[in-house]
N, C-alpha and C positions, 0 to 999 in steps of 0.2 A: 504494499499499499504506500503510495506517495502522497504526502500532504504538502501541497504547494501553497506558500504564502506570498502571492504576488503583491508587489507594492501598489497601493492605490493612491493616485495623484491627489494632492491636496490634504492628505492626512499627516499626522506626526511621522517623522522619519525614524522613530524609535520603536522597535519591536518589543512590546511589553509583556505579553503572555501568550503562550501556546495554548490552544483549546482544540481538542478533537475528541470524537467519541471513541470509546473502547470498542473493539470489534470482537465478536464471539469466535471468529475464525482464528484468532490468535496472531493475525498479521502484525508484524512490527513496523511502525511508521518510519519512512525515510523522508526527512523534511528538506525542502528546498526553499530558501529565502530568496525571493526574486530581487531584480534590480531596483534600486531606489532606497532601500533600507540603509540607514547609516549607523545604527546602533542596535545591538541586542542588549536590552536593558537588564539590570540586576534581577536575578531570579526568574527570568523569562521561561526557562524550562526546568527550573529547580524542583526536583521531586520532593525534597524535604520541606519546601516552603509552599507547595502547590496543593490547592484544594482539588484540582484535577489530577488524579493519580495516573492518568494515561501516559504521562511522561516516563513512567516506569518501563514502558515498552519501546521507547525511542531507540532506534538501531543506528541511524546515520543522519548526518545533516550536511548539506552543501550550502556554503555561505557565499553570497554574491560579492563581487569585487567592490561594491559601493559601501559595504560595512566597514566602518572606521574603528569602532569600539565594541568589544565583547565585555559586558558588565560582570560584576562580581556574582558568583554563584549561578551563572546563567544556565549551566548544564549539570550542576552538582547533583550527585546521587542518582543519576540515570544508569542503572546497572547494566543495561543492554546496549548502551551507546558504545560502539566499537569504532566507528568511522566518522572522521570530520575532514571535509575537504573544502578547499578554497578555490573560487574561480580565479583564472589567470589574471594578471595585472591587479591584484588585490591592493586596496587602499587601507587595509587594516594596519593600525598603528599601536593599538593598546589592548592588551588582554588582562583584565582585572582579576584580583585575588579569588581563588577557589572556583574559577570559571568551569573547570572540568574535574573538580575534586570528586573522588569516589565513583568514577566511571569505568568502563572496561575498554577504553581506547588502547589500541596496541601500538599504533604508530601515528604520528602527526607531522605534516610538513608545514611548519610555520612560515608564513610569507616573509620575504626579505624586507617588506615595508614596516614590519613590527619593530618599534623602538622601546616599548615598555611591556614588561611582563611582571605583574605584581605577585606578591608572595602566595605560596601554596596553590598555584594554579593547577598543578597535577598531583596534588597530595592524595595519597592512598589509591593511585592508579597502578595497581599491581601488575597489570598486563602490559603496561607501556614499556616498549623496548627502544624506541628511537623517535 
């Protein structure tokens, strides 16, 4: 199942909260953030802070090249999140604290544009190898 969050012109450029229905077929969501989003806000997909527990099944996310900031605890505690990819020519400059804490990411290719990575971004990511 692919969950696409296209950017809608004229709205805030900050992606604040993921919402989707849990599916009885057990399909794990693969999220695509479309062009135009500039920030993934604090706690956007945070399982530990979310009333919507569907983030538990989040398997992968593809982040558009317009995103400049990934907020604190954005993906914290998503146990099935194994894959994070960035669109080429990424404008990402900042990954804030605990953004990917306690996920199952195995590898991540951080864009060259990133200048700031705050503390504990990958804390307790036991499968992370590179």
